[in-house]
PyMOL Python script that loads the backbone (N, CA, C, O; Angstrom):
from pymol import cmd

cmd.read_pdbstr("""\
ATOM      1  N   MET A   1       6.915 -14.913  -3.254  1.00  0.00           N
ATOM      2  CA  MET A   1       5.991 -14.129  -2.467  1.00  0.00           C
ATOM      3  C   MET A   1       4.568 -14.291  -2.985  1.00  0.00           C
ATOM      4  O   MET A   1       3.629 -14.397  -2.196  1.00  0.00           O
ATOM      5  N   VAL A   2       4.403 -14.311  -4.292  1.00  0.00           N
ATOM      6  CA  VAL A   2       3.070 -14.448  -4.875  1.00  0.00           C
ATOM      7  C   VAL A   2       2.433 -15.764  -4.421  1.00  0.00           C
ATOM      8  O   VAL A   2       1.240 -15.809  -4.121  1.00  0.00           O
ATOM      9  N   ARG A   3       3.223 -16.821  -4.372  1.00  0.00           N
ATOM     10  CA  ARG A   3       2.701 -18.119  -3.946  1.00  0.00           C
ATOM     11  C   ARG A   3       2.190 -18.057  -2.511  1.00  0.00           C
ATOM     12  O   ARG A   3       1.142 -18.624  -2.201  1.00  0.00           O
ATOM     13  N   ARG A   4       2.915 -17.379  -1.643  1.00  0.00           N
ATOM     14  CA  ARG A   4       2.497 -17.251  -0.241  1.00  0.00           C
ATOM     15  C   ARG A   4       1.203 -16.443  -0.126  1.00  0.00           C
ATOM     16  O   ARG A   4       0.322 -16.771   0.669  1.00  0.00           O
ATOM     17  N   ILE A   5       1.100 -15.385  -0.929  1.00  0.00           N
ATOM     18  CA  ILE A   5      -0.106 -14.555  -0.898  1.00  0.00           C
ATOM     19  C   ILE A   5      -1.306 -15.366  -1.375  1.00  0.00           C
ATOM     20  O   ILE A   5      -2.365 -15.353  -0.747  1.00  0.00           O
ATOM     21  N   ARG A   6      -1.134 -16.062  -2.474  1.00  0.00           N
ATOM     22  CA  ARG A   6      -2.246 -16.862  -3.004  1.00  0.00           C
ATOM     23  C   ARG A   6      -2.658 -17.962  -2.024  1.00  0.00           C
ATOM     24  O   ARG A   6      -3.843 -18.272  -1.901  1.00  0.00           O
ATOM     25  N   HIS A   7      -1.691 -18.544  -1.335  1.00  0.00           N
ATOM     26  CA  HIS A   7      -2.012 -19.554  -0.321  1.00  0.00           C
ATOM     27  C   HIS A   7      -2.827 -18.919   0.806  1.00  0.00           C
ATOM     28  O   HIS A   7      -3.837 -19.477   1.233  1.00  0.00           O
ATOM     29  N   PHE A   8      -2.395 -17.766   1.283  1.00  0.00           N
ATOM     30  CA  PHE A   8      -3.126 -17.065   2.337  1.00  0.00           C
ATOM     31  C   PHE A   8      -4.559 -16.769   1.891  1.00  0.00           C
ATOM     32  O   PHE A   8      -5.505 -16.998   2.645  1.00  0.00           O
ATOM     33  N   VAL A   9      -4.716 -16.271   0.689  1.00  0.00           N
ATOM     34  CA  VAL A   9      -6.042 -15.941   0.170  1.00  0.00           C
ATOM     35  C   VAL A   9      -6.913 -17.192   0.088  1.00  0.00           C
ATOM     36  O   VAL A   9      -8.117 -17.130   0.339  1.00  0.00           O
ATOM     37  N   SER A  10      -6.310 -18.319  -0.262  1.00  0.00           N
ATOM     38  CA  SER A  10      -7.091 -19.553  -0.359  1.00  0.00           C
ATOM     39  C   SER A  10      -7.634 -19.993   0.998  1.00  0.00           C
ATOM     40  O   SER A  10      -8.593 -20.762   1.055  1.00  0.00           O
ATOM     41  N   LEU A  11      -7.046 -19.526   2.074  1.00  0.00           N
ATOM     42  CA  LEU A  11      -7.503 -19.882   3.414  1.00  0.00           C
ATOM     43  C   LEU A  11      -8.666 -19.017   3.888  1.00  0.00           C
ATOM     44  O   LEU A  11      -9.333 -19.349   4.868  1.00  0.00           O
ATOM     45  N   LEU A  12      -8.906 -17.918   3.196  1.00  0.00           N
ATOM     46  CA  LEU A  12      -9.969 -16.996   3.592  1.00  0.00           C
ATOM     47  C   LEU A  12     -11.330 -17.539   3.201  1.00  0.00           C
ATOM     48  O   LEU A  12     -11.485 -18.189   2.167  1.00  0.00           O
ATOM     49  N   GLU A  13     -12.295 -17.265   4.030  1.00  0.00           N
ATOM     50  CA  GLU A  13     -13.681 -17.579   3.690  1.00  0.00           C
ATOM     51  C   GLU A  13     -14.332 -16.268   3.281  1.00  0.00           C
ATOM     52  O   GLU A  13     -15.000 -15.609   4.078  1.00  0.00           O
ATOM     53  N   PHE A  14     -14.123 -15.904   2.024  1.00  0.00           N
ATOM     54  CA  PHE A  14     -14.552 -14.608   1.518  1.00  0.00           C
ATOM     55  C   PHE A  14     -15.195 -14.831   0.167  1.00  0.00           C
ATOM     56  O   PHE A  14     -14.586 -15.422  -0.725  1.00  0.00           O
ATOM     57  N   GLU A  15     -16.414 -14.366   0.011  1.00  0.00           N
ATOM     58  CA  GLU A  15     -17.196 -14.671  -1.185  1.00  0.00           C
ATOM     59  C   GLU A  15     -17.103 -13.616  -2.287  1.00  0.00           C
ATOM     60  O   GLU A  15     -17.679 -13.807  -3.358  1.00  0.00           O
ATOM     61  N   LYS A  16     -16.412 -12.536  -2.060  1.00  0.00           N
ATOM     62  CA  LYS A  16     -16.300 -11.462  -3.048  1.00  0.00           C
ATOM     63  C   LYS A  16     -14.993 -11.620  -3.834  1.00  0.00           C
ATOM     64  O   LYS A  16     -14.081 -12.320  -3.395  1.00  0.00           O
ATOM     65  N   PRO A  17     -14.910 -10.970  -4.991  1.00  0.00           N
ATOM     66  CA  PRO A  17     -13.660 -11.030  -5.756  1.00  0.00           C
ATOM     67  C   PRO A  17     -12.502 -10.402  -4.972  1.00  0.00           C
ATOM     68  O   PRO A  17     -12.687  -9.427  -4.244  1.00  0.00           O
ATOM     69  N   ILE A  18     -11.350 -10.957  -5.128  1.00  0.00           N
ATOM     70  CA  ILE A  18     -10.153 -10.426  -4.480  1.00  0.00           C
ATOM     71  C   ILE A  18      -9.293  -9.790  -5.554  1.00  0.00           C
ATOM     72  O   ILE A  18      -9.033 -10.385  -6.600  1.00  0.00           O
ATOM     73  N   VAL A  19      -8.860  -8.579  -5.278  1.00  0.00           N
ATOM     74  CA  VAL A  19      -8.063  -7.811  -6.228  1.00  0.00           C
ATOM     75  C   VAL A  19      -6.646  -7.714  -5.683  1.00  0.00           C
ATOM     76  O   VAL A  19      -6.442  -7.364  -4.521  1.00  0.00           O
ATOM     77  N   TYR A  20      -5.687  -8.020  -6.512  1.00  0.00           N
ATOM     78  CA  TYR A  20      -4.281  -7.926  -6.129  1.00  0.00           C
ATOM     79  C   TYR A  20      -3.720  -6.612  -6.663  1.00  0.00           C
ATOM     80  O   TYR A  20      -3.921  -6.271  -7.829  1.00  0.00           O
ATOM     81  N   VAL A  21      -3.020  -5.885  -5.808  1.00  0.00           N
ATOM     82  CA  VAL A  21      -2.424  -4.607  -6.189  1.00  0.00           C
ATOM     83  C   VAL A  21      -0.953  -4.649  -5.791  1.00  0.00           C
ATOM     84  O   VAL A  21      -0.612  -5.005  -4.663  1.00  0.00           O
ATOM     85  N   ASP A  22      -0.101  -4.286  -6.721  1.00  0.00           N
ATOM     86  CA  ASP A  22       1.337  -4.252  -6.444  1.00  0.00           C
ATOM     87  C   ASP A  22       1.631  -3.148  -5.436  1.00  0.00           C
ATOM     88  O   ASP A  22       1.323  -1.981  -5.677  1.00  0.00           O
ATOM     89  N   GLU A  23       2.225  -3.520  -4.312  1.00  0.00           N
ATOM     90  CA  GLU A  23       2.548  -2.525  -3.302  1.00  0.00           C
ATOM     91  C   GLU A  23       4.024  -2.133  -3.317  1.00  0.00           C
ATOM     92  O   GLU A  23       4.519  -1.468  -2.407  1.00  0.00           O
ATOM     93  N   GLY A  24       4.711  -2.562  -4.370  1.00  0.00           N
ATOM     94  CA  GLY A  24       6.128  -2.262  -4.488  1.00  0.00           C
ATOM     95  C   GLY A  24       6.423  -0.773  -4.415  1.00  0.00           C
ATOM     96  O   GLY A  24       5.758   0.040  -5.057  1.00  0.00           O
ATOM     97  N   TYR A  25       7.405  -0.438  -3.643  1.00  0.00           N
ATOM     98  CA  TYR A  25       7.914   0.919  -3.475  1.00  0.00           C
ATOM     99  C   TYR A  25       6.926   1.874  -2.804  1.00  0.00           C
ATOM    100  O   TYR A  25       7.201   3.071  -2.724  1.00  0.00           O
ATOM    101  N   SER A  26       5.793   1.380  -2.324  1.00  0.00           N
ATOM    102  CA  SER A  26       4.816   2.288  -1.720  1.00  0.00           C
ATOM    103  C   SER A  26       5.376   2.946  -0.450  1.00  0.00           C
ATOM    104  O   SER A  26       5.115   4.124  -0.208  1.00  0.00           O
ATOM    105  N   SER A  27       6.130   2.215   0.350  1.00  0.00           N
ATOM    106  CA  SER A  27       6.739   2.814   1.548  1.00  0.00           C
ATOM    107  C   SER A  27       7.818   3.821   1.166  1.00  0.00           C
ATOM    108  O   SER A  27       7.986   4.846   1.827  1.00  0.00           O
ATOM    109  N   HIS A  28       8.541   3.522   0.103  1.00  0.00           N
ATOM    110  CA  HIS A  28       9.567   4.448  -0.375  1.00  0.00           C
ATOM    111  C   HIS A  28       8.925   5.755  -0.844  1.00  0.00           C
ATOM    112  O   HIS A  28       9.414   6.840  -0.529  1.00  0.00           O
ATOM    113  N   ILE A  29       7.845   5.647  -1.587  1.00  0.00           N
ATOM    114  CA  ILE A  29       7.137   6.838  -2.062  1.00  0.00           C
ATOM    115  C   ILE A  29       6.587   7.619  -0.882  1.00  0.00           C
ATOM    116  O   ILE A  29       6.646   8.849  -0.867  1.00  0.00           O
ATOM    117  N   ALA A  30       6.048   6.907   0.115  1.00  0.00           N
ATOM    118  CA  ALA A  30       5.530   7.581   1.310  1.00  0.00           C
ATOM    119  C   ALA A  30       6.646   8.330   2.028  1.00  0.00           C
ATOM    120  O   ALA A  30       6.447   9.456   2.484  1.00  0.00           O
ATOM    121  N   SER A  31       7.803   7.717   2.127  1.00  0.00           N
ATOM    122  CA  SER A  31       8.941   8.386   2.776  1.00  0.00           C
ATOM    123  C   SER A  31       9.359   9.629   2.008  1.00  0.00           C
ATOM    124  O   SER A  31       9.698  10.652   2.603  1.00  0.00           O
ATOM    125  N   GLU A  32       9.333   9.536   0.678  1.00  0.00           N
ATOM    126  CA  GLU A  32       9.688  10.699  -0.138  1.00  0.00           C
ATOM    127  C   GLU A  32       8.718  11.859   0.092  1.00  0.00           C
ATOM    128  O   GLU A  32       9.111  13.024   0.027  1.00  0.00           O
ATOM    129  N   ARG A  33       7.466  11.541   0.358  1.00  0.00           N
ATOM    130  CA  ARG A  33       6.479  12.593   0.607  1.00  0.00           C
ATOM    131  C   ARG A  33       6.748  13.327   1.914  1.00  0.00           C
ATOM    132  O   ARG A  33       6.262  14.439   2.119  1.00  0.00           O
ATOM    133  N   LEU A  34       7.516  12.708   2.787  1.00  0.00           N
ATOM    134  CA  LEU A  34       7.869  13.343   4.057  1.00  0.00           C
ATOM    135  C   LEU A  34       9.322  13.792   4.082  1.00  0.00           C
ATOM    136  O   LEU A  34       9.881  14.051   5.148  1.00  0.00           O
ATOM    137  N   ALA A  35       9.928  13.882   2.914  1.00  0.00           N
ATOM    138  CA  ALA A  35      11.350  14.233   2.820  1.00  0.00           C
ATOM    139  C   ALA A  35      11.646  15.612   3.395  1.00  0.00           C
ATOM    140  O   ALA A  35      12.766  15.878   3.830  1.00  0.00           O
ATOM    141  N   HIS A  36      10.656  16.479   3.400  1.00  0.00           N
ATOM    142  CA  HIS A  36      10.862  17.836   3.889  1.00  0.00           C
ATOM    143  C   HIS A  36      10.966  17.908   5.416  1.00  0.00           C
ATOM    144  O   HIS A  36      11.357  18.943   5.957  1.00  0.00           O
ATOM    145  N   LEU A  37      10.626  16.833   6.107  1.00  0.00           N
ATOM    146  CA  LEU A  37      10.654  16.842   7.569  1.00  0.00           C
ATOM    147  C   LEU A  37      12.075  16.723   8.097  1.00  0.00           C
ATOM    148  O   LEU A  37      12.959  16.179   7.434  1.00  0.00           O
ATOM    149  N   ALA A  38      12.274  17.238   9.292  1.00  0.00           N
ATOM    150  CA  ALA A  38      13.553  17.066   9.983  1.00  0.00           C
ATOM    151  C   ALA A  38      13.726  15.590  10.342  1.00  0.00           C
ATOM    152  O   ALA A  38      12.750  14.842  10.384  1.00  0.00           O
ATOM    153  N   ARG A  39      14.949  15.178  10.598  1.00  0.00           N
ATOM    154  CA  ARG A  39      15.256  13.778  10.879  1.00  0.00           C
ATOM    155  C   ARG A  39      14.408  13.217  12.029  1.00  0.00           C
ATOM    156  O   ARG A  39      13.884  12.107  11.935  1.00  0.00           O
ATOM    157  N   GLU A  40      14.278  13.987  13.104  1.00  0.00           N
ATOM    158  CA  GLU A  40      13.506  13.526  14.257  1.00  0.00           C
ATOM    159  C   GLU A  40      12.032  13.328  13.891  1.00  0.00           C
ATOM    160  O   GLU A  40      11.389  12.382  14.346  1.00  0.00           O
ATOM    161  N   ASP A  41      11.511  14.237  13.063  1.00  0.00           N
ATOM    162  CA  ASP A  41      10.113  14.128  12.654  1.00  0.00           C
ATOM    163  C   ASP A  41       9.895  12.928  11.730  1.00  0.00           C
ATOM    164  O   ASP A  41       8.844  12.290  11.779  1.00  0.00           O
ATOM    165  N   LYS A  42      10.884  12.623  10.890  1.00  0.00           N
ATOM    166  CA  LYS A  42      10.787  11.437  10.034  1.00  0.00           C
ATOM    167  C   LYS A  42      10.759  10.172  10.885  1.00  0.00           C
ATOM    168  O   LYS A  42       9.979   9.254  10.628  1.00  0.00           O
ATOM    169  N   ALA A  43      11.616  10.136  11.898  1.00  0.00           N
ATOM    170  CA  ALA A  43      11.650   8.970  12.786  1.00  0.00           C
ATOM    171  C   ALA A  43      10.313   8.825  13.504  1.00  0.00           C
ATOM    172  O   ALA A  43       9.815   7.711  13.666  1.00  0.00           O
ATOM    173  N   ARG A  44       9.740   9.920  13.926  1.00  0.00           N
ATOM    174  CA  ARG A  44       8.437   9.890  14.594  1.00  0.00           C
ATOM    175  C   ARG A  44       7.355   9.407  13.627  1.00  0.00           C
ATOM    176  O   ARG A  44       6.457   8.660  14.015  1.00  0.00           O
ATOM    177  N   ALA A  45       7.444   9.840  12.366  1.00  0.00           N
ATOM    178  CA  ALA A  45       6.467   9.423  11.356  1.00  0.00           C
ATOM    179  C   ALA A  45       6.517   7.912  11.137  1.00  0.00           C
ATOM    180  O   ALA A  45       5.483   7.275  10.936  1.00  0.00           O
ATOM    181  N   HIS A  46       7.719   7.344  11.175  1.00  0.00           N
ATOM    182  CA  HIS A  46       7.846   5.891  11.045  1.00  0.00           C
ATOM    183  C   HIS A  46       7.236   5.207  12.266  1.00  0.00           C
ATOM    184  O   HIS A  46       6.512   4.218  12.150  1.00  0.00           O
ATOM    185  N   LYS A  47       7.547   5.758  13.437  1.00  0.00           N
ATOM    186  CA  LYS A  47       7.103   5.134  14.679  1.00  0.00           C
ATOM    187  C   LYS A  47       5.591   5.229  14.873  1.00  0.00           C
ATOM    188  O   LYS A  47       4.968   4.277  15.343  1.00  0.00           O
ATOM    189  N   ASP A  48       5.001   6.356  14.519  1.00  0.00           N
ATOM    190  CA  ASP A  48       3.569   6.534  14.792  1.00  0.00           C
ATOM    191  C   ASP A  48       2.658   6.029  13.669  1.00  0.00           C
ATOM    192  O   ASP A  48       1.436   6.125  13.773  1.00  0.00           O
ATOM    193  N   GLY A  49       3.247   5.494  12.603  1.00  0.00           N
ATOM    194  CA  GLY A  49       2.448   4.863  11.562  1.00  0.00           C
ATOM    195  C   GLY A  49       2.077   5.757  10.393  1.00  0.00           C
ATOM    196  O   GLY A  49       1.368   5.315   9.489  1.00  0.00           O
ATOM    197  N   ARG A  50       2.535   7.003  10.383  1.00  0.00           N
ATOM    198  CA  ARG A  50       2.194   7.877   9.256  1.00  0.00           C
ATOM    199  C   ARG A  50       2.755   7.359   7.946  1.00  0.00           C
ATOM    200  O   ARG A  50       2.105   7.478   6.908  1.00  0.00           O
ATOM    201  N   ILE A  51       3.946   6.788   7.973  1.00  0.00           N
ATOM    202  CA  ILE A  51       4.532   6.221   6.755  1.00  0.00           C
ATOM    203  C   ILE A  51       3.633   5.106   6.228  1.00  0.00           C
ATOM    204  O   ILE A  51       3.351   5.046   5.032  1.00  0.00           O
ATOM    205  N   ASP A  52       3.184   4.222   7.124  1.00  0.00           N
ATOM    206  CA  ASP A  52       2.307   3.129   6.710  1.00  0.00           C
ATOM    207  C   ASP A  52       0.993   3.661   6.158  1.00  0.00           C
ATOM    208  O   ASP A  52       0.465   3.123   5.185  1.00  0.00           O
ATOM    209  N   SER A  53       0.462   4.711   6.772  1.00  0.00           N
ATOM    210  CA  SER A  53      -0.792   5.305   6.289  1.00  0.00           C
ATOM    211  C   SER A  53      -0.613   5.892   4.900  1.00  0.00           C
ATOM    212  O   SER A  53      -1.467   5.710   4.033  1.00  0.00           O
ATOM    213  N   LEU A  54       0.489   6.594   4.684  1.00  0.00           N
ATOM    214  CA  LEU A  54       0.756   7.156   3.359  1.00  0.00           C
ATOM    215  C   LEU A  54       0.993   6.055   2.326  1.00  0.00           C
ATOM    216  O   LEU A  54       0.574   6.178   1.175  1.00  0.00           O
ATOM    217  N   ALA A  55       1.659   4.990   2.735  1.00  0.00           N
ATOM    218  CA  ALA A  55       1.878   3.859   1.830  1.00  0.00           C
ATOM    219  C   ALA A  55       0.542   3.216   1.463  1.00  0.00           C
ATOM    220  O   ALA A  55       0.325   2.844   0.309  1.00  0.00           O
ATOM    221  N   ALA A  56      -0.348   3.086   2.436  1.00  0.00           N
ATOM    222  CA  ALA A  56      -1.673   2.538   2.158  1.00  0.00           C
ATOM    223  C   ALA A  56      -2.441   3.429   1.188  1.00  0.00           C
ATOM    224  O   ALA A  56      -3.162   2.934   0.322  1.00  0.00           O
ATOM    225  N   CYS A  57      -2.286   4.738   1.333  1.00  0.00           N
ATOM    226  CA  CYS A  57      -2.925   5.676   0.394  1.00  0.00           C
ATOM    227  C   CYS A  57      -2.378   5.484  -1.014  1.00  0.00           C
ATOM    228  O   CYS A  57      -3.128   5.547  -1.988  1.00  0.00           O
ATOM    229  N   GLU A  58      -1.082   5.253  -1.124  1.00  0.00           N
ATOM    230  CA  GLU A  58      -0.462   5.011  -2.431  1.00  0.00           C
ATOM    231  C   GLU A  58      -1.019   3.732  -3.058  1.00  0.00           C
ATOM    232  O   GLU A  58      -1.325   3.703  -4.250  1.00  0.00           O
ATOM    233  N   ILE A  59      -1.146   2.687  -2.260  1.00  0.00           N
ATOM    234  CA  ILE A  59      -1.681   1.422  -2.766  1.00  0.00           C
ATOM    235  C   ILE A  59      -3.130   1.604  -3.213  1.00  0.00           C
ATOM    236  O   ILE A  59      -3.525   1.101  -4.264  1.00  0.00           O
ATOM    237  N   LEU A  60      -3.917   2.320  -2.419  1.00  0.00           N
ATOM    238  CA  LEU A  60      -5.310   2.580  -2.787  1.00  0.00           C
ATOM    239  C   LEU A  60      -5.386   3.418  -4.059  1.00  0.00           C
ATOM    240  O   LEU A  60      -6.250   3.178  -4.902  1.00  0.00           O
ATOM    241  N   SER A  61      -4.505   4.386  -4.208  1.00  0.00           N
ATOM    242  CA  SER A  61      -4.476   5.201  -5.429  1.00  0.00           C
ATOM    243  C   SER A  61      -4.185   4.345  -6.647  1.00  0.00           C
ATOM    244  O   SER A  61      -4.782   4.542  -7.705  1.00  0.00           O
ATOM    245  N   ARG A  62      -3.277   3.403  -6.504  1.00  0.00           N
ATOM    246  CA  ARG A  62      -2.965   2.493  -7.610  1.00  0.00           C
ATOM    247  C   ARG A  62      -4.184   1.653  -7.973  1.00  0.00           C
ATOM    248  O   ARG A  62      -4.487   1.453  -9.150  1.00  0.00           O
ATOM    249  N   TYR A  63      -4.876   1.165  -6.951  1.00  0.00           N
ATOM    250  CA  TYR A  63      -6.070   0.362  -7.203  1.00  0.00           C
ATOM    251  C   TYR A  63      -7.118   1.189  -7.940  1.00  0.00           C
ATOM    252  O   TYR A  63      -7.688   0.736  -8.933  1.00  0.00           O
ATOM    253  N   ILE A  64      -7.367   2.394  -7.456  1.00  0.00           N
ATOM    254  CA  ILE A  64      -8.381   3.258  -8.073  1.00  0.00           C
ATOM    255  C   ILE A  64      -8.004   3.572  -9.514  1.00  0.00           C
ATOM    256  O   ILE A  64      -8.856   3.529 -10.401  1.00  0.00           O
ATOM    257  N   ALA A  65      -6.749   3.885  -9.750  1.00  0.00           N
ATOM    258  CA  ALA A  65      -6.295   4.202 -11.111  1.00  0.00           C
ATOM    259  C   ALA A  65      -6.477   2.988 -12.027  1.00  0.00           C
ATOM    260  O   ALA A  65      -6.933   3.132 -13.161  1.00  0.00           O
ATOM    261  N   HIS A  66      -6.128   1.815 -11.549  1.00  0.00           N
ATOM    262  CA  HIS A  66      -6.278   0.611 -12.354  1.00  0.00           C
ATOM    263  C   HIS A  66      -7.757   0.293 -12.583  1.00  0.00           C
ATOM    264  O   HIS A  66      -8.153  -0.071 -13.691  1.00  0.00           O
ATOM    265  N   HIS A  67      -8.557   0.429 -11.551  1.00  0.00           N
ATOM    266  CA  HIS A  67      -9.986   0.131 -11.661  1.00  0.00           C
ATOM    267  C   HIS A  67     -10.669   1.126 -12.624  1.00  0.00           C
ATOM    268  O   HIS A  67     -11.547   0.740 -13.395  1.00  0.00           O
ATOM    269  N   ALA A  68     -10.272   2.367 -12.574  1.00  0.00           N
ATOM    270  CA  ALA A  68     -10.862   3.374 -13.470  1.00  0.00           C
ATOM    271  C   ALA A  68     -10.553   3.047 -14.927  1.00  0.00           C
ATOM    272  O   ALA A  68     -11.406   3.214 -15.799  1.00  0.00           O
ATOM    273  N   LYS A  69      -9.327   2.579 -15.192  1.00  0.00           N
ATOM    274  CA  LYS A  69      -8.946   2.208 -16.566  1.00  0.00           C
ATOM    275  C   LYS A  69      -9.720   0.999 -17.053  1.00  0.00           C
ATOM    276  O   LYS A  69     -10.112   0.928 -18.218  1.00  0.00           O
ATOM    277  N   SER A  70      -9.941   0.036 -16.145  1.00  0.00           N
ATOM    278  CA  SER A  70     -10.576  -1.211 -16.581  1.00  0.00           C
ATOM    279  C   SER A  70     -12.091  -1.097 -16.708  1.00  0.00           C
ATOM    280  O   SER A  70     -12.719  -1.986 -17.283  1.00  0.00           O
ATOM    281  N   THR A  71     -12.695  -0.034 -16.192  1.00  0.00           N
ATOM    282  CA  THR A  71     -14.152   0.118 -16.288  1.00  0.00           C
ATOM    283  C   THR A  71     -14.569   1.087 -17.376  1.00  0.00           C
ATOM    284  O   THR A  71     -15.759   1.364 -17.529  1.00  0.00           O
ATOM    285  N   ARG A  72     -13.638   1.598 -18.120  1.00  0.00           N
ATOM    286  CA  ARG A  72     -13.985   2.532 -19.212  1.00  0.00           C
ATOM    287  C   ARG A  72     -14.505   1.817 -20.414  1.00  0.00           C
ATOM    288  O   ARG A  72     -14.840   2.452 -21.414  1.00  0.00           O
TER     289      ARG A  72
END
""", "prot")
cmd.dss("prot")
cmd.show_as("cartoon", "prot")
cmd.util.cbc("prot")
cmd.orient("prot")
């Protein structure tokens, strides 16, 4: 997977640094955050993109946490 990502990045015409963040288990963590919902509401959350939004928040949190450590 890393090879495919690096190949994709090499195709970009982007002049700024690219930061790689591990997104492993981010969807699982997002689903756990909605564990209190009824089954129908969980299905709706998957369908309407809330799970993806929460997963993106998790990935961004990881980036911020890593960036904060590296700039100290």
